[in-house]
N, C-alpha and C positions, 0 to 999 in steps of 0.2 A: 836378721829380721829388721826391716826398716820401719821407722815410726813416722806417722804423719804428725802434723802439729796438734791435731785433736787427740791422738794417742799420747803424745808427750804431755799435753794438758791433763788428761785423765791420769796418767802415771803420777804426775806431781800432786794432783788432788788426792788420790788414794794413798800415796806415800805420806802426805801430810796427815791425812785421817788416821793412818796406822800409827804414826808417831804420837799423835795427840791421844789416841785411844790407849796406847801402851803406857803413856805417862799417867793417864787417868786410872788405868788398871792398877798401877803401882800404889796409888793412893787409896783406891776403893775397888778391891777385886770382886765385890758383890753387886756391882752395878750392871744389871742385865742389858740395859740399853747400850752402855759402853762396850760390853762384850760383843754384842751384836754388831756394832759399828766396826770393831776390830776384826771380827770374823769376816764381815762383808768386804772390808778393805783388803784382807789377805786373799780372798777369792778373786777379787778384781786384779790385784797385783800379780797373781799367779799366771795370768794371761800373757805377761811380759817376760816370763821365764822359760828356760829350756824345760822339756817334759819332766825330767827327774826332779829339778828344783821346784817346778810347778806342783808336782805331787806332794813334796814335803811341805810347801806353803799351804796347800789345800788341807793336808792332814792337820796342820796347826790351826787353820780356820775352823775345821770340824771340832777340834778340841775346845776352842773358845766358845763356839756356838752351843756346844753341849753343856758347857759351864753355865751359859746364860739360861738354858732350859731348866737346869737344876734349880735356878733361882726363880724362874717364872715359866712353868711348863706349858702355859697357854699363850705365850707370846708369838703371835702368828707370823710376824716378819722374821723372827729367828727360825721358826719352823721352815719357812720358805727358803731362807738363805741356806739352811742345812740341806734341804732338798737340792738346791743348786750346787752346793759343794760336793754332795754325794754323786750327782750326775757328772760333774766335771771330772771327778776322780775316776769314775767308771769309764769315761771316754779315754782317759789316759792309761787305762789298764788294758794291755793287749789280750789277755786271756778272757774269753767271753763268759766262762762260768764264774770267774771272780768278779768280772764287771757286772754281771747280772745281780750279784749281791748288793753292789752299790746302787744300781738302778732300783732294786726292790726297796732299799731303805729310802731312796729319794722319793719314790712313789708314796711311801708311808708318811713322810714329812709333808709332802705336798697335800696329801689327803687331810692330815691334821690341820694344816693351815686353812684349807677350804672349810673344814668343819668349824673352825673358830671364826672365820670371816668369809661366809659363803657368797657374799656379794662381790668379792674381789675378783675381777676378771683375769688379772695376771696370775693369781693362784690357780684358778680353774684351767687356764690355758697351759700352765706348767704341768698340771696333773695329766692333761691330755697328751702332752708331749712326752712325759715320763713313760707312758705305755709304749711309745714307739722307740725309746732309747736303745733297747737291745738290738732291734732290727737295724737302726742307723749305725750302731757300733759294729755289727758284723759287716755291713756294707763298707764302712770306712776301712776297717782293718783287713778285710779280704781284698779290696781294691789296692790297698797299700802294698800287699805282697804281690799281687798280680799273677797271671798264669805263667808257668814255667815254659820257656821256649829256648830256641838256639841262642846261646850266649855269644856266639861268634859273630853274629850278624850285627853290623853297626846300625842298620835301619831299625832292627828290632830293639836294640838298646836305646836308640833315640826315641822310639815309640814308647818304651817303658819309662824313660825320663819324663816325656810329656805327660803320660798317664799318671805317673807318680806326682808330678807337679800339680795336675788338676785335682788329684785326690787330696793332696796336702791343702790346696786352696779350699776344697769342699770342707775338710776337717776344720780348718781355721774359720770358715764361715759359720759352722755350727757353734764352735766355741765362742766366736764373736757375738752371735745372737744371745747365747746364754749369758755371757759376760755383760753385754749391753743391758739386758734386762736387770741383772743384778746392779749394775751401775746406776741405772735410772732410779731404781727404788732406793739405793743407798744415798744418791744425791738428794732426792726428795726428803728422805729422812734427815739428812744433815741440814738441809735448808730449813726444815721445820724446827729442828733443835737449836739452830743458831739465829733465830729471829731476834733482832735487837729489841730491847724493851721500849715501850711507847714513851714518848717524852712527857715529863710532868706538866700538868695543866696549871 
């Protein structure tokens, strides 16, 4: 996987966020805001990993986000991040019946986020997309396998390679949009929390 400069910058930003949040977690494990930042950073960083490593990182993110909800059950950004983490995990799960469980949980978290902050357009859009997740999952994973045909034909194998590449591109596009949305919200949250104090008068 090749990284653009923007990807590399995002990787550095979220790796820094993760390390800072882990350090803060060691000092204060009951800080819901910090747990949310840690979970969000892990979800972001999972996009740069191989699928199996990505799933492990998302599982860790879910754990941290659930800890944050135990401290503050109505923290809407945590609910939203949990929805994104569940969605991402679902897309990385090949078995559709297992993936539907993750999509169902994602829908519940998105709905709770909307209930707490009904004016948030991003939360409402995420809720709409969550309904379509199982259909997208089947399309991605069915296309990935492709129809069985003559394995001996080099034209057929080249066609399969092209189709597989297009399907991988489509899958990464979906993951990219999910991760981009998470990244934007995380970046805004970090920017708000790191506002320098106003100078004394």
